[in-house]
N, C-alpha and C positions, 0 to 999 in steps of 0.2 A: 355794305355799300348798296345803294339803290340802283335801279336800272336807268341810268342817266341817258342812255341812248334812246330808249323809248320815250323817256320824259322829254328829251330834246325834240323828238319827232312830234310829240303832242303839242309842245309849245309852238313849233313851226306851223303845225296844222291850225292851231287856234288863231294865228295871225290871218289865216285865209278864210275862215268860216263866213259863209254868207249871212248867217243869222245868229241864233243863240248858241253859247258854248255848250249847252246841254245836248245839242245835236252830236257833238263829239263824244260826250259821255256814252251815248248809245253805241257808238263804234267800239269804245273801250270795253264795255261789259259784254259784248258779243264776241266770242272767241274767234270765230272765223273772220269777222271784220277787223278785229285787232291784229290778227296774224297778217292779213293783207296789207294793213297800214305799216306794220313793222317791216315787212319785206319791200314796201313801196311797189308792190306788184299785185294789182287786182286780179281776180279770177271771175268765173261765171257767176259766183254767188255773192260777189261784192255789191254793196249798195251803190247808188249813183254818187252819193257824197263820198264814200270811201274811194271809189275809182277816181273821182275828180281830185281829191286831195293827193292821192298817189301820183297823179300826173303833175300837179301844181307845186308840190313842196320842193323847194330849192335846197340842194345838199349844203350850200353855204350857210343857210339859216339853221339847219340841223347842227352843223358844226359849231356855229355861234352859240346856240343854246346849250350844247353839250359842255362847252368850255365854261359858260356861266354857271351851270349846275355844279360842275366839279369845283369851281371856285367857292360857291356858296357853301357846299358841303365841307370843304377843307378849312375855310377861313371863318365861317359864321355858324357852322354846325346846323345849317338849314337843309332840309331835304324835301323832296317832292313826293307827294302821295297821289297816285292815280286811281281813278274810280274802280278799276278792277282789282286793286290790291286788297288782300285780306284785312289790312290794317285800316282801310278806309272806313270811317264811322258808319255803322249799319243804320242808325237813325237817319242820317243825312242821305245815304244811298237809296233809302225807300222813297225819297221825294222825287217827283217827276222832273224837276228842273235842277237836280243836283249838278254841281260843277264838275267838269272832267278832271280837275286837278286841284290839289291843296298844297300850298307851301306851309311847312311846319317848322317852327322854331321852338324847341322844347320836346316834351314827350306827351303825345296825345293818347293818353291811356284812359279812355272813357269808361266810367263806371256803369252800373246797371241803370242808373237814373240820372237825369240832368234837368236843371231848372235854369231858364233864361230870365235874367233880371234886367229890365230896360226902362228908360225914362228920359227925362229932359236933361239937356246940357246945362240949362239955367234953373235947375231944381232948387227949391227952398230948403232951409235947414231941416225941416221935419222930414221931407222926402229923402234927403241925404242920410239922415240918421236911420230911417227905415230901411234904406237900401243897404247900408253897411250891416245893420243888425240882421237883416234877412240873409245876406250873403254869408255872414258868420254862422247863422243857425243852419242853413242849408248845407254848407261845407262840413260843419261839425257832425252832421248826420250821415256823412259819407256820400253826399250827392254832389255831382259836378255843378259848378256855377258858370254859366255862359253869359257873356256880355260883349260889348262892342268897343271897349277901350276909349270911349269918348269921355269928355269932361262931364261932371255932374253925377248922375245916377250910376252910369257904367263904372266910373272910377270907384265910387263908394262900394259898389257890389263886389268888384274885384278885390279891393282892399279888405273888405269884411271876410271874404273867403280865405285870403292869404293869412289873415290874423288867426284863423282857426286851424291853419296848417292843412287846408283842403286843396282840392284840385280846382283851378279856375282856367277857363279857356277864353281868350280874347280874340274875337273875330274882327279883322281889320278891314277898313274901307280903302286901304292903300296897299301897295306892294309890301312884302315882308321886310324890305330894307328901309322902309319909311315908317315913322311913327307920327301919328296925328291924334291929338295935339302934341306939340313939342314938349310941353311940360309933363307929359306922361311917359317920357323916355325912360326914366328910372323905374317907373312902375312896370313898363313893358319888359325890362331886363329881369325884374323879379318874377314876373309871370312866366317868362321863358325858362327860368331856373326851376320853378316849382310847379309849372303847369304847361301851357302851350299858347303860343301865338299862331294864328291861322290866317292865311290869305289865299284867295282864289285868283289873284291878279299877278301879272308879271312882277318880278322882284322889286323893281324900282318905279312901279307905276304910281302916278300921282293920284290924289283924291279928286273925285268929280261928284256931281249930284247923283249920278246913276250908280257909281261904285258903292255908295252908302246904301242905296236901295238893295243892290245885290248882296251886300254884306248882311243886311237885315234878314234876307231869305235864309242864309246859312245859319245865322243865330237861331232862327225859328226851327230849322231842320235838325240842328244838333240837340234840341231840347225836347223832353217829353211834355214839359209844362212851361209856359211863358207867363211871367208876372210883369205887368206894366204898372210902374209906380206912379208915374204921371205923364202927361202928354197933351198937346193941343190937337185940334181937329186936323190940321195939316202938319203932321210930325212923323218922324221916323218910328216913334214908339207905336203910333196907331198903325202904320204900315206893317211893322213887324207882327203886331197882334193879329192883323187881318191875314197875313201870310200863314201864321201858325194855325189859324182856324181853317184855312184852305188845306193845310196838311192834316187836318183832323186831329190836331194836338190841343190839349187843354189850354185855355187862356183865362188867366185870373187878373182882374182889375182891382187895384188897391182903392177900396172905397173911401178912406179918409181924404184922399186927394183927387179922386176921379169921379165921385158920385154925381157931382154937379155938371159934368161934361155931357152934352147931348149925344156926342158920338159914342161915348161909353155906354150910356143908357140904351141907345139903339142896338149896340152890339149884344148887350145882355138880353134885350127884347127879342132879338133874332135867334137867340140860343147859341150864339158864337162865343160867349164869354160869361163869366159869373163874377160878381163882386165878392171880395174877401176883405176882412179887416183884422185878421189875426194870423200870426206866423204859423200857428198850428194848422190852419186851414191849408196853407201852402204845403206843409210837410205831409199832411193827409192826402193831398192830391197825388203825391208820388209814392204813397204807401209807407211813409216814414213817420206818420203820426203815432201818438200814444194809443 
C-alpha cells in the first residue's frame, strides 16, 4: 500500500497552488518542508508556501482525495507516486519542472535507457511504418519506449514496442481514468498490463491544450533521447523536442520526413538536434549500437 494520506494532502495542496505544480515538488523533496506539510503544522524553518498551504488546506479536501485514492488503488490498481518516493523516475526527477505527483497504471520499471518517439497524429504511411519499426527495434534492445498515446506516430511506436515484448510507457494528456483518443482504449489496457500509463493530472481530468504541453515535458523528461519522426512548425512534436533540448537530452530528427522543415534545420543549426536516417543511429545514441 502507498501512503495515501500524504498523497491526499498533496492533491489538496495542488488545488491551491498559486503558480506551477513544480513549486510543490520542491516541498516534497525537502524533508523538513514535507514533514511540516504532513503535520499541517509549519515551524520556523518552513517556507512561505509551505506555511500558507498548511493554513489553507481544508481537511474535507484531504478526506475526499484519500477516499478517491483508496478507490483507485482497490478498483483500478492505480497508485500515486510522489516526487520524494524512491520509485519516482530519476531521469524525470532531475528536471527542474518535474511534477510533484504521477498516477501510475501498470508497473513503471524504467530500464537503464529510454527513447521517446513522437510525431504527428496525421502522419503518413511511411512515418507510421518508421515509428512502428523503431519502437520494435528499440524495445528489442531492452530500451524503454516512451510516447504520448496519441493517434498516429505515438500509437505506432507503442505498438512496435509491444510487438517486441518490450517496456513501453504512455504519458497521458488527461487524467489516468480517461483515455484520449477513445479508439486507443484497448491499446491503453495493453500498455497497462505490459508497461505503464502515466499521468500527472487529477484522475478524471479532461484534456486541454495546456495539458498536452505539460504531457510533452514529462515525455522529454523520462527519456535519454527523443526521436521526432515528423512534425509541423507549430506542433507538439516540435515543443517536445525543444523541451528535451532544454533538459540537455539528445534530440534526433528523422531526416527522411523532417529534412525539409525549416524549424528542424534551425534546431540542427543551433546544435540542439541532429538529423538521423538509420535505426542504428538511434540505438548508438543510447549506447545500444553494434
